[in-house]
PDB file of the backbone (N, CA, C, O) and the ligand in Angstrom, with CONECT records:
HET     ZN  A 101       1
ATOM      1  N   MET A   1     -70.171  51.696  28.189  1.00  0.00           N
ATOM      2  CA  MET A   1     -70.680  51.235  26.871  1.00  0.00           C
ATOM      3  C   MET A   1     -72.140  51.487  26.746  1.00  0.00           C
ATOM      4  O   MET A   1     -72.923  51.247  27.664  1.00  0.00           O
ATOM      5  N   ALA A   2     -72.506  51.997  25.548  1.00  0.00           N
ATOM      6  CA  ALA A   2     -73.912  52.340  25.308  1.00  0.00           C
ATOM      7  C   ALA A   2     -74.755  51.078  25.184  1.00  0.00           C
ATOM      8  O   ALA A   2     -74.397  50.138  24.475  1.00  0.00           O
ATOM      9  N   VAL A   3     -75.880  51.077  25.887  1.00  0.00           N
ATOM     10  CA  VAL A   3     -76.790  49.920  25.890  1.00  0.00           C
ATOM     11  C   VAL A   3     -78.119  50.338  25.221  1.00  0.00           C
ATOM     12  O   VAL A   3     -78.681  51.375  25.574  1.00  0.00           O
ATOM     13  N   PRO A   4     -78.618  49.546  24.267  1.00  0.00           N
ATOM     14  CA  PRO A   4     -79.885  49.848  23.621  1.00  0.00           C
ATOM     15  C   PRO A   4     -81.001  49.897  24.646  1.00  0.00           C
ATOM     16  O   PRO A   4     -81.084  49.032  25.518  1.00  0.00           O
ATOM     17  N   LYS A   5     -81.874  50.916  24.550  1.00  0.00           N
ATOM     18  CA  LYS A   5     -82.950  51.023  25.531  1.00  0.00           C
ATOM     19  C   LYS A   5     -84.095  50.071  25.231  1.00  0.00           C
ATOM     20  O   LYS A   5     -84.820  49.654  26.135  1.00  0.00           O
ATOM     21  N   HIS A   6     -84.260  49.718  23.922  1.00  0.00           N
ATOM     22  CA  HIS A   6     -85.365  48.845  23.637  1.00  0.00           C
ATOM     23  C   HIS A   6     -84.921  47.788  22.667  1.00  0.00           C
ATOM     24  O   HIS A   6     -83.962  47.988  21.922  1.00  0.00           O
ATOM     25  N   LYS A   7     -85.598  46.672  22.663  1.00  0.00           N
ATOM     26  CA  LYS A   7     -85.247  45.585  21.765  1.00  0.00           C
ATOM     27  C   LYS A   7     -85.698  46.031  20.343  1.00  0.00           C
ATOM     28  O   LYS A   7     -86.790  46.569  20.166  1.00  0.00           O
ATOM     29  N   VAL A   8     -84.849  45.795  19.374  1.00  0.00           N
ATOM     30  CA  VAL A   8     -85.169  46.142  17.995  1.00  0.00           C
ATOM     31  C   VAL A   8     -86.035  44.970  17.460  1.00  0.00           C
ATOM     32  O   VAL A   8     -85.606  43.816  17.443  1.00  0.00           O
ATOM     33  N   SER A   9     -87.253  45.309  17.031  1.00  0.00           N
ATOM     34  CA  SER A   9     -88.178  44.240  16.603  1.00  0.00           C
ATOM     35  C   SER A   9     -87.749  43.616  15.316  1.00  0.00           C
ATOM     36  O   SER A   9     -86.955  44.203  14.582  1.00  0.00           O
ATOM     37  N   LYS A  10     -88.257  42.422  15.011  1.00  0.00           N
ATOM     38  CA  LYS A  10     -87.925  41.753  13.761  1.00  0.00           C
ATOM     39  C   LYS A  10     -88.365  42.605  12.563  1.00  0.00           C
ATOM     40  O   LYS A  10     -87.686  42.654  11.537  1.00  0.00           O
ATOM     41  N   GLN A  11     -89.493  43.260  12.712  1.00  0.00           N
ATOM     42  CA  GLN A  11     -90.022  44.006  11.540  1.00  0.00           C
ATOM     43  C   GLN A  11     -89.040  45.195  11.292  1.00  0.00           C
ATOM     44  O   GLN A  11     -88.697  45.517  10.154  1.00  0.00           O
ATOM     45  N   ARG A  12     -88.610  45.826  12.411  1.00  0.00           N
ATOM     46  CA  ARG A  12     -87.728  46.957  12.243  1.00  0.00           C
ATOM     47  C   ARG A  12     -86.400  46.498  11.546  1.00  0.00           C
ATOM     48  O   ARG A  12     -85.875  47.180  10.666  1.00  0.00           O
ATOM     49  N   THR A  13     -85.897  45.336  11.976  1.00  0.00           N
ATOM     50  CA  THR A  13     -84.624  44.779  11.457  1.00  0.00           C
ATOM     51  C   THR A  13     -84.876  44.443   9.977  1.00  0.00           C
ATOM     52  O   THR A  13     -84.052  44.776   9.126  1.00  0.00           O
ATOM     53  N   HIS A  14     -86.000  43.789   9.664  1.00  0.00           N
ATOM     54  CA  HIS A  14     -86.290  43.444   8.285  1.00  0.00           C
ATOM     55  C   HIS A  14     -86.524  44.628   7.371  1.00  0.00           C
ATOM     56  O   HIS A  14     -86.144  44.614   6.200  1.00  0.00           O
ATOM     57  N   THR A  15     -87.157  45.656   7.923  1.00  0.00           N
ATOM     58  CA  THR A  15     -87.392  46.869   7.157  1.00  0.00           C
ATOM     59  C   THR A  15     -86.064  47.546   6.747  1.00  0.00           C
ATOM     60  O   THR A  15     -85.887  48.020   5.625  1.00  0.00           O
ATOM     61  N   ARG A  16     -85.132  47.557   7.747  1.00  0.00           N
ATOM     62  CA  ARG A  16     -83.841  48.113   7.525  1.00  0.00           C
ATOM     63  C   ARG A  16     -83.083  47.303   6.444  1.00  0.00           C
ATOM     64  O   ARG A  16     -82.483  47.847   5.517  1.00  0.00           O
ATOM     65  N   SER A  17     -83.152  45.964   6.627  1.00  0.00           N
ATOM     66  CA  SER A  17     -82.488  45.055   5.682  1.00  0.00           C
ATOM     67  C   SER A  17     -83.059  45.214   4.261  1.00  0.00           C
ATOM     68  O   SER A  17     -82.351  45.030   3.270  1.00  0.00           O
ATOM     69  N   ALA A  18     -84.320  45.552   4.188  1.00  0.00           N
ATOM     70  CA  ALA A  18     -84.923  45.617   2.840  1.00  0.00           C
ATOM     71  C   ALA A  18     -84.404  46.742   2.034  1.00  0.00           C
ATOM     72  O   ALA A  18     -84.534  46.731   0.810  1.00  0.00           O
ATOM     73  N   ASN A  19     -83.809  47.736   2.673  1.00  0.00           N
ATOM     74  CA  ASN A  19     -83.314  48.895   1.971  1.00  0.00           C
ATOM     75  C   ASN A  19     -81.825  48.786   1.607  1.00  0.00           C
ATOM     76  O   ASN A  19     -81.203  49.704   1.074  1.00  0.00           O
ATOM     77  N   TRP A  20     -81.309  47.610   1.931  1.00  0.00           N
ATOM     78  CA  TRP A  20     -79.890  47.385   1.551  1.00  0.00           C
ATOM     79  C   TRP A  20     -79.856  46.568   0.258  1.00  0.00           C
ATOM     80  O   TRP A  20     -80.169  45.377   0.228  1.00  0.00           O
ATOM     81  N   LYS A  21     -79.473  47.245  -0.770  1.00  0.00           N
ATOM     82  CA  LYS A  21     -79.568  46.545  -2.072  1.00  0.00           C
ATOM     83  C   LYS A  21     -78.196  46.338  -2.690  1.00  0.00           C
ATOM     84  O   LYS A  21     -77.248  47.078  -2.424  1.00  0.00           O
ATOM     85  N   ILE A  22     -78.123  45.337  -3.501  1.00  0.00           N
ATOM     86  CA  ILE A  22     -76.882  45.116  -4.228  1.00  0.00           C
ATOM     87  C   ILE A  22     -76.736  46.127  -5.255  1.00  0.00           C
ATOM     88  O   ILE A  22     -77.711  46.423  -5.946  1.00  0.00           O
ATOM     89  N   CYS A  23     -75.528  46.729  -5.436  1.00  0.00           N
ATOM     90  CA  CYS A  23     -75.351  47.725  -6.459  1.00  0.00           C
ATOM     91  C   CYS A  23     -74.094  47.317  -7.240  1.00  0.00           C
ATOM     92  O   CYS A  23     -73.148  46.723  -6.725  1.00  0.00           O
ATOM     93  N   LYS A  24     -74.165  47.684  -8.517  1.00  0.00           N
ATOM     94  CA  LYS A  24     -73.028  47.356  -9.399  1.00  0.00           C
ATOM     95  C   LYS A  24     -71.851  48.252  -9.039  1.00  0.00           C
ATOM     96  O   LYS A  24     -72.060  49.404  -8.660  1.00  0.00           O
ATOM     97  N   PRO A  25     -70.600  47.752  -9.149  1.00  0.00           N
ATOM     98  CA  PRO A  25     -69.439  48.593  -8.919  1.00  0.00           C
ATOM     99  C   PRO A  25     -69.355  49.625 -10.078  1.00  0.00           C
ATOM    100  O   PRO A  25     -69.640  49.308 -11.233  1.00  0.00           O
ATOM    101  N   THR A  26     -68.965  50.829  -9.735  1.00  0.00           N
ATOM    102  CA  THR A  26     -68.778  51.879 -10.725  1.00  0.00           C
ATOM    103  C   THR A  26     -67.500  51.591 -11.518  1.00  0.00           C
ATOM    104  O   THR A  26     -66.426  51.408 -10.947  1.00  0.00           O
ATOM    105  N   LEU A  27     -67.640  51.557 -12.836  1.00  0.00           N
ATOM    106  CA  LEU A  27     -66.491  51.273 -13.695  1.00  0.00           C
ATOM    107  C   LEU A  27     -66.438  52.305 -14.808  1.00  0.00           C
ATOM    108  O   LEU A  27     -67.455  52.810 -15.284  1.00  0.00           O
ATOM    109  N   THR A  28     -65.190  52.597 -15.205  1.00  0.00           N
ATOM    110  CA  THR A  28     -64.955  53.504 -16.320  1.00  0.00           C
ATOM    111  C   THR A  28     -64.046  52.813 -17.295  1.00  0.00           C
ATOM    112  O   THR A  28     -63.407  51.812 -16.971  1.00  0.00           O
ATOM    113  N   VAL A  29     -63.992  53.349 -18.490  1.00  0.00           N
ATOM    114  CA  VAL A  29     -63.154  52.752 -19.568  1.00  0.00           C
ATOM    115  C   VAL A  29     -61.764  53.376 -19.472  1.00  0.00           C
ATOM    116  O   VAL A  29     -61.609  54.596 -19.424  1.00  0.00           O
ATOM    117  N   CYS A  30     -60.718  52.464 -19.446  1.00  0.00           N
ATOM    118  CA  CYS A  30     -59.348  52.985 -19.456  1.00  0.00           C
ATOM    119  C   CYS A  30     -59.034  53.618 -20.819  1.00  0.00           C
ATOM    120  O   CYS A  30     -59.189  52.983 -21.862  1.00  0.00           O
ATOM    121  N   PRO A  31     -58.604  54.840 -20.786  1.00  0.00           N
ATOM    122  CA  PRO A  31     -58.314  55.571 -22.093  1.00  0.00           C
ATOM    123  C   PRO A  31     -57.186  54.929 -22.848  1.00  0.00           C
ATOM    124  O   PRO A  31     -57.087  55.099 -24.063  1.00  0.00           O
ATOM    125  N   LYS A  32     -56.303  54.171 -22.148  1.00  0.00           N
ATOM    126  CA  LYS A  32     -55.097  53.572 -22.846  1.00  0.00           C
ATOM    127  C   LYS A  32     -55.448  52.245 -23.499  1.00  0.00           C
ATOM    128  O   LYS A  32     -55.114  52.015 -24.661  1.00  0.00           O
ATOM    129  N   CYS A  33     -56.136  51.351 -22.739  1.00  0.00           N
ATOM    130  CA  CYS A  33     -56.293  50.002 -23.305  1.00  0.00           C
ATOM    131  C   CYS A  33     -57.805  49.701 -23.512  1.00  0.00           C
ATOM    132  O   CYS A  33     -58.143  48.701 -24.146  1.00  0.00           O
ATOM    133  N   GLY A  34     -58.675  50.517 -23.007  1.00  0.00           N
ATOM    134  CA  GLY A  34     -60.108  50.312 -23.201  1.00  0.00           C
ATOM    135  C   GLY A  34     -60.736  49.327 -22.271  1.00  0.00           C
ATOM    136  O   GLY A  34     -61.913  49.017 -22.451  1.00  0.00           O
ATOM    137  N   GLU A  35     -60.053  48.816 -21.302  1.00  0.00           N
ATOM    138  CA  GLU A  35     -60.577  47.857 -20.337  1.00  0.00           C
ATOM    139  C   GLU A  35     -61.416  48.635 -19.321  1.00  0.00           C
ATOM    140  O   GLU A  35     -61.193  49.827 -19.106  1.00  0.00           O
ATOM    141  N   MET A  36     -62.376  47.958 -18.703  1.00  0.00           N
ATOM    142  CA  MET A  36     -63.225  48.508 -17.644  1.00  0.00           C
ATOM    143  C   MET A  36     -62.457  48.486 -16.333  1.00  0.00           C
ATOM    144  O   MET A  36     -61.987  47.433 -15.902  1.00  0.00           O
ATOM    145  N   ILE A  37     -62.322  49.696 -15.670  1.00  0.00           N
ATOM    146  CA  ILE A  37     -61.555  49.803 -14.437  1.00  0.00           C
ATOM    147  C   ILE A  37     -62.318  50.716 -13.471  1.00  0.00           C
ATOM    148  O   ILE A  37     -63.064  51.588 -13.917  1.00  0.00           O
ATOM    149  N   PRO A  38     -62.143  50.529 -12.132  1.00  0.00           N
ATOM    150  CA  PRO A  38     -62.773  51.454 -11.191  1.00  0.00           C
ATOM    151  C   PRO A  38     -62.138  52.824 -11.405  1.00  0.00           C
ATOM    152  O   PRO A  38     -60.969  52.926 -11.777  1.00  0.00           O
ATOM    153  N   PRO A  39     -62.923  53.879 -11.166  1.00  0.00           N
ATOM    154  CA  PRO A  39     -62.402  55.239 -11.326  1.00  0.00           C
ATOM    155  C   PRO A  39     -61.348  55.579 -10.298  1.00  0.00           C
ATOM    156  O   PRO A  39     -61.389  55.057  -9.184  1.00  0.00           O
ATOM    157  N   HIS A  40     -60.398  56.445 -10.641  1.00  0.00           N
ATOM    158  CA  HIS A  40     -59.335  56.981  -9.691  1.00  0.00           C
ATOM    159  C   HIS A  40     -58.387  55.823  -9.261  1.00  0.00           C
ATOM    160  O   HIS A  40     -57.842  55.817  -8.158  1.00  0.00           O
ATOM    161  N   THR A  41     -58.221  54.852 -10.181  1.00  0.00           N
ATOM    162  CA  THR A  41     -57.255  53.767  -9.848  1.00  0.00           C
ATOM    163  C   THR A  41     -56.334  53.561 -11.011  1.00  0.00           C
ATOM    164  O   THR A  41     -56.646  53.932 -12.142  1.00  0.00           O
ATOM    165  N   VAL A  42     -55.141  52.939 -10.721  1.00  0.00           N
ATOM    166  CA  VAL A  42     -54.200  52.610 -11.762  1.00  0.00           C
ATOM    167  C   VAL A  42     -54.798  51.413 -12.548  1.00  0.00           C
ATOM    168  O   VAL A  42     -55.254  50.459 -11.918  1.00  0.00           O
ATOM    169  N   CYS A  43     -54.809  51.430 -13.853  1.00  0.00           N
ATOM    170  CA  CYS A  43     -55.297  50.329 -14.611  1.00  0.00           C
ATOM    171  C   CYS A  43     -54.418  49.132 -14.450  1.00  0.00           C
ATOM    172  O   CYS A  43     -53.206  49.196 -14.659  1.00  0.00           O
ATOM    173  N   LYS A  44     -55.071  47.965 -14.052  1.00  0.00           N
ATOM    174  CA  LYS A  44     -54.227  46.804 -13.783  1.00  0.00           C
ATOM    175  C   LYS A  44     -53.935  46.029 -15.088  1.00  0.00           C
ATOM    176  O   LYS A  44     -53.209  45.035 -15.085  1.00  0.00           O
ATOM    177  N   HIS A  45     -54.518  46.509 -16.196  1.00  0.00           N
ATOM    178  CA  HIS A  45     -54.283  45.808 -17.450  1.00  0.00           C
ATOM    179  C   HIS A  45     -53.078  46.392 -18.188  1.00  0.00           C
ATOM    180  O   HIS A  45     -52.319  45.655 -18.818  1.00  0.00           O
ATOM    181  N   CYS A  46     -52.898  47.739 -18.110  1.00  0.00           N
ATOM    182  CA  CYS A  46     -51.796  48.378 -18.775  1.00  0.00           C
ATOM    183  C   CYS A  46     -50.844  49.141 -17.837  1.00  0.00           C
ATOM    184  O   CYS A  46     -49.741  49.519 -18.230  1.00  0.00           O
ATOM    185  N   GLY A  47     -51.292  49.359 -16.594  1.00  0.00           N
ATOM    186  CA  GLY A  47     -50.422  50.079 -15.601  1.00  0.00           C
ATOM    187  C   GLY A  47     -50.380  51.594 -15.779  1.00  0.00           C
ATOM    188  O   GLY A  47     -49.494  52.261 -15.245  1.00  0.00           O
ATOM    189  N   TYR A  48     -51.342  52.138 -16.533  1.00  0.00           N
ATOM    190  CA  TYR A  48     -51.384  53.516 -16.752  1.00  0.00           C
ATOM    191  C   TYR A  48     -52.315  54.245 -15.797  1.00  0.00           C
ATOM    192  O   TYR A  48     -53.340  53.685 -15.408  1.00  0.00           O
ATOM    193  N   TYR A  49     -51.997  55.470 -15.407  1.00  0.00           N
ATOM    194  CA  TYR A  49     -52.947  56.309 -14.658  1.00  0.00           C
ATOM    195  C   TYR A  49     -52.771  57.720 -15.136  1.00  0.00           C
ATOM    196  O   TYR A  49     -51.654  58.237 -15.159  1.00  0.00           O
ATOM    197  N   LYS A  50     -53.862  58.354 -15.520  1.00  0.00           N
ATOM    198  CA  LYS A  50     -53.913  59.738 -16.089  1.00  0.00           C
ATOM    199  C   LYS A  50     -52.868  59.914 -17.234  1.00  0.00           C
ATOM    200  O   LYS A  50     -52.189  60.934 -17.347  1.00  0.00           O
ATOM    201  N   GLY A  51     -52.789  58.837 -18.079  1.00  0.00           N
ATOM    202  CA  GLY A  51     -51.983  58.982 -19.292  1.00  0.00           C
ATOM    203  C   GLY A  51     -50.505  58.690 -19.039  1.00  0.00           C
ATOM    204  O   GLY A  51     -49.712  58.803 -19.974  1.00  0.00           O
ATOM    205  N   ASP A  52     -50.094  58.321 -17.831  1.00  0.00           N
ATOM    206  CA  ASP A  52     -48.649  58.083 -17.568  1.00  0.00           C
ATOM    207  C   ASP A  52     -48.496  56.643 -17.081  1.00  0.00           C
ATOM    208  O   ASP A  52     -49.344  56.140 -16.343  1.00  0.00           O
ATOM    209  N   SER A  53     -47.420  55.984 -17.492  1.00  0.00           N
ATOM    210  CA  SER A  53     -47.159  54.668 -17.025  1.00  0.00           C
ATOM    211  C   SER A  53     -46.611  54.694 -15.626  1.00  0.00           C
ATOM    212  O   SER A  53     -45.482  55.143 -15.430  1.00  0.00           O
ATOM    213  N   VAL A  54     -47.342  54.241 -14.658  1.00  0.00           N
ATOM    214  CA  VAL A  54     -46.944  54.305 -13.265  1.00  0.00           C
ATOM    215  C   VAL A  54     -46.538  52.949 -12.671  1.00  0.00           C
ATOM    216  O   VAL A  54     -45.799  52.877 -11.689  1.00  0.00           O
ATOM    217  N   VAL A  55     -47.036  51.895 -13.288  1.00  0.00           N
ATOM    218  CA  VAL A  55     -46.742  50.558 -12.807  1.00  0.00           C
ATOM    219  C   VAL A  55     -46.371  49.687 -13.985  1.00  0.00           C
ATOM    220  O   VAL A  55     -47.045  49.673 -15.015  1.00  0.00           O
ATOM    221  N   GLN A  56     -45.226  48.923 -13.798  1.00  0.00           N
ATOM    222  CA  GLN A  56     -44.845  48.017 -14.876  1.00  0.00           C
ATOM    223  C   GLN A  56     -45.600  46.691 -14.709  1.00  0.00           C
ATOM    224  O   GLN A  56     -45.475  46.022 -13.684  1.00  0.00           O
ATOM    225  N   ILE A  57     -46.383  46.323 -15.730  1.00  0.00           N
ATOM    226  CA  ILE A  57     -47.160  45.111 -15.658  1.00  0.00           C
ATOM    227  C   ILE A  57     -46.333  43.944 -16.140  1.00  0.00           C
ATOM    228  O   ILE A  57     -45.786  43.967 -17.243  1.00  0.00           O
ATOM    229  N   LYS A  58     -46.242  42.915 -15.300  1.00  0.00           N
ATOM    230  CA  LYS A  58     -45.443  41.738 -15.648  1.00  0.00           C
ATOM    231  C   LYS A  58     -46.102  40.957 -16.793  1.00  0.00           C
ATOM    232  O   LYS A  58     -47.326  40.827 -16.803  1.00  0.00           O
ATOM    233  N   GLN A  59     -45.366  40.457 -17.715  1.00  0.00           N
ATOM    234  CA  GLN A  59     -45.887  39.643 -18.779  1.00  0.00           C
ATOM    235  C   GLN A  59     -46.111  38.233 -18.246  1.00  0.00           C
ATOM    236  O   GLN A  59     -45.271  37.653 -17.558  1.00  0.00           O
ATOM    237  N   GLU A  60     -47.314  37.696 -18.606  1.00  0.00           N
ATOM    238  CA  GLU A  60     -47.653  36.318 -18.149  1.00  0.00           C
ATOM    239  C   GLU A  60     -46.737  35.297 -18.851  1.00  0.00           C
ATOM    240  O   GLU A  60     -46.485  35.398 -20.052  1.00  0.00           O
ATOM    241  N   LYS A  61     -46.255  34.333 -18.094  1.00  0.00           N
ATOM    242  CA  LYS A  61     -45.454  33.269 -18.624  1.00  0.00           C
ATOM    243  C   LYS A  61     -46.286  32.266 -19.422  1.00  0.00           C
ATOM    244  O   LYS A  61     -47.345  31.832 -18.970  1.00  0.00           O
ATOM    245  N   LYS A  62     -45.808  31.905 -20.596  1.00  0.00           N
ATOM    246  CA  LYS A  62     -46.543  30.921 -21.326  1.00  0.00           C
ATOM    247  C   LYS A  62     -45.854  29.580 -21.246  1.00  0.00           C
ATOM    248  O   LYS A  62     -44.668  29.469 -21.557  1.00  0.00           O
ATOM    249  N   ASP A  63     -46.590  28.548 -20.827  1.00  0.00           N
ATOM    250  CA  ASP A  63     -45.987  27.220 -20.672  1.00  0.00           C
ATOM    251  C   ASP A  63     -45.810  26.505 -22.016  1.00  0.00           C
ATOM    252  O   ASP A  63     -45.315  25.378 -22.055  1.00  0.00           O
TER     253      ASP A  63
HETATM  254 ZN    ZN A 101     -55.531  50.217 -19.170  1.00  0.00          ZN2+
END
């Protein structure tokens, strides 16, 4: 097992951590229903991908 040769200083750790930023998820507009969805995924609102219905979306039950 590889063993670190030197202790990583607090400053080095903190400097590395300072470059880790929160980023917004990439979203695109579904051409079928207009909802915001991640790219290259089946739309969970309408079940369409690349203009074809690939997943049947269940209708929510109303009490
Ligand atoms: Zn959609």
